[in-house]
N, C-alpha and C positions, 0 to 999 in steps of 0.2 A: 503495501500499498504507500505508494506516492506522503500524502500527511492527510493525519485521521481530520488535523484543524479544518486541511480546505473541504474535504467530505463534509465536518459540521459546520461550516460556513455556507458551505450551497447549499444544503440542506434546511437551515433555517432561513437563508434567505429566500429559499421557492417555497416552505410554504409560510415564509411571512406574504410573500406576492399571493398566495392562493386566497387566504384568511384575508388581505384589505381589499383582493377582487372580490371577493364575496360580500365583506361586508360595507358596500358604498361604492365599490367604482367603477360600477355601470347604473344609470340610473335613466329617469325619466323628470320631463319639468313640468311640477305638480304636484308632487307627492311620491308616494310608496308606486313600487312598480307595477303590484298585483292592482291596487286600489286603478291606477290611471288607465290601467288595459282592462281591464272589466269596463270601466266606463266607455273607454273608444272603441274596445272591440280589437280586432285584429289588426286594425290600420294604426293604431299605438304601437306597433312593435317596429314603427317608422321612425319614433321617434326616441327610441335609447340611445344615448349614447354614451364615451367614454369619460367620465369623470376626471381631475384630475389627481383623486383618487386612483384611479385605473390606471394612469399615466406611470406612477408610481410603483403600483402593483407590478404593471407589464417591466419593469426595472427589474426590480428586483426577481423576479421569475426567472428573466432570460440571465441576470449577475448570476441567481443560482445556480442555471441549469449550466451554463460555460462552468462554472468553476466543479459539480461535479463530471462533467465531461473532461476537464483538465486532468484531475482527480483520479479519471481512470485511465485517460491515454498511457498506453502505454502498462496497465494492469494484465498485462495476455503475458509481457514479458518475466516477469518476476513470476509465473507459474508452470514456465515453461509450454506456455504457447496452448494451453487447457484450460 
């Protein structure tokens, strides 16, 4: 394993990004997504947008995935190719 710290930071970063995205990273103007779409019907799906919190979440997700890929790149060499 290259660096356990890199594995942990990557996992924490990706998980934090997913949680941020789920807790307000996307939304609809005018209130809660479920309430607005229930009023607008299927036409409300076009109004869903990425919030500023969503941009931070995407950055954390991609940074976490990058760290995990970097930590894993070459792990096959340490195991003899298997």
